[in-house]
C-alpha positions as CSV (number, residue, x, y, z in Angstrom):
1,M,-74.2,5.7,0.2
2,P,-76.6,3.3,2.0
3,Q,-74.1,2.3,4.5
4,D,-74.5,5.8,6.2
5,A,-78.3,5.0,6.7
6,S,-77.5,2.8,9.8
7,N,-75.9,4.1,12.8
8,D,-73.5,1.1,13.1
9,V,-73.3,-1.4,10.3
10,S,-70.0,-3.0,11.4
11,S,-71.9,-4.9,14.0
12,L,-74.1,-6.6,11.4
13,T,-71.2,-8.2,9.6
14,N,-72.2,-11.6,11.0
15,C,-75.9,-11.0,11.4
16,S,-78.9,-13.2,10.9
17,D,-81.0,-12.9,7.8
18,G,-83.6,-10.9,9.8
19,Q,-81.1,-8.4,10.8
20,A,-79.8,-8.1,7.0
21,V,-83.4,-7.8,5.8
22,E,-84.2,-5.0,8.3
23,Q,-81.0,-3.1,7.3
24,I,-81.7,-3.5,3.7
25,A,-85.2,-2.0,4.3
26,K,-83.7,0.9,6.0
27,W,-81.6,1.6,3.1
28,V,-84.5,1.3,0.6
29,L,-86.5,3.7,2.9
30,T,-83.8,6.4,2.6
31,G,-84.1,6.2,-1.0
32,A,-81.1,4.1,-2.1
33,R,-81.1,2.7,-5.6
34,E,-81.0,-1.0,-6.2
35,A,-77.3,-0.6,-7.3
36,D,-76.4,1.2,-4.1
37,V,-78.3,-1.5,-2.1
38,L,-76.5,-4.4,-3.9
39,E,-73.0,-2.6,-3.3
40,A,-73.8,-1.9,0.3
41,V,-74.7,-5.6,1.0
42,A,-71.5,-6.9,-0.8
43,A,-69.4,-4.4,1.4
44,T,-71.3,-5.2,4.6
45,W,-71.8,-9.0,4.2
46,P,-69.3,-10.2,1.8
47,G,-70.4,-13.5,0.1
48,R,-74.1,-13.0,0.9
49,D,-76.5,-13.3,-2.0
50,A,-78.2,-9.9,-2.0
51,R,-81.2,-10.9,-4.3
52,P,-83.1,-12.9,-1.8
53,L,-82.6,-10.5,1.2
54,I,-83.7,-7.6,-1.0
55,A,-86.8,-9.4,-2.1
56,E,-87.6,-10.3,1.5
57,A,-87.1,-6.6,2.4
58,L,-89.6,-5.6,-0.2
59,A,-92.0,-8.1,0.6
60,S,-92.0,-6.8,4.3
61,F,-93.3,-3.6,3.1
62,S,-96.4,-5.2,1.6
63,A,-96.9,-7.2,5.0
64,S,-96.7,-3.8,6.7
65,G,-99.6,-2.8,4.6
66,L,-102.0,-5.4,6.0
67,V,-102.5,-4.0,9.5
68,D,-105.9,-3.6,11.1
69,R,-107.5,0.1,10.4
70,A,-108.8,0.1,14.0
71,M,-105.4,-0.6,15.4
72,V,-103.8,2.2,13.2
73,R,-106.6,4.5,14.3
74,G,-106.2,3.7,17.9
75,F,-102.3,4.1,17.6
76,A,-103.0,7.7,15.9
77,F,-105.4,8.6,18.8
78,E,-103.0,7.6,21.6
79,A,-100.0,9.1,19.9
80,T,-102.1,12.5,19.4
81,K,-103.0,12.4,23.0
82,D,-99.5,12.2,23.9
83,L,-98.5,14.9,21.6
84,Y,-101.2,17.1,23.2
85,R,-99.9,16.5,26.7
86,Q,-96.3,17.3,25.5
87,M,-97.2,20.6,23.8
88,R,-99.4,21.7,26.8
89,E,-96.2,20.9,28.9
90,I,-93.9,23.2,26.8
91,G,-96.6,25.9,26.4
92,D,-97.3,25.2,22.6
93,F,-100.9,26.1,22.9
94,A,-101.3,26.4,19.3
95,G,-99.9,23.0,18.7
96,A,-102.1,21.5,21.4
97,L,-105.1,23.0,19.7
98,R,-104.1,21.4,16.4
99,A,-103.8,18.0,18.4
100,L,-107.3,18.5,19.8
101,K,-108.5,18.9,16.3
102,Q,-106.9,15.9,15.2
103,L,-108.5,14.0,18.0
104,V,-112.0,15.3,17.2
105,D,-111.4,14.1,13.7
106,L,-110.1,10.7,14.7
107,A,-113.1,10.3,17.1
108,A,-115.5,11.2,14.2
C-alpha cells in the first residue's frame, strides 16, 4: 500500500498542496497503481480532491526532464569523484578503478 512509501504520513494530514504532491510523486515512483494512490490520498487527506494533486505530481516528472545536460554531467562528475574518494578510503580499489573509468568517460 502506498502509505508505507513514506516514513511518516501522519504528519502530512494538514499539509500544503506542495507536500501532498511530493508524497504522491513518491507513491507513484514506488510503483503504486492509480487506484492505490487514490485510496492513499483519501486515507491520508480526507476530503481532498486527489485528481488535481495526482496530475500535478505527474507533471512534475515532465519538468524534471527539462534540466540542463551540462548540469547533469557536472553532477555525475562530482558524485563520481566523491564515490572514488569513498572507495579508496574503504579499500575498494576495484570500485575506485570503475569510478576512474567513469570519470574518463564523462570527461570525453
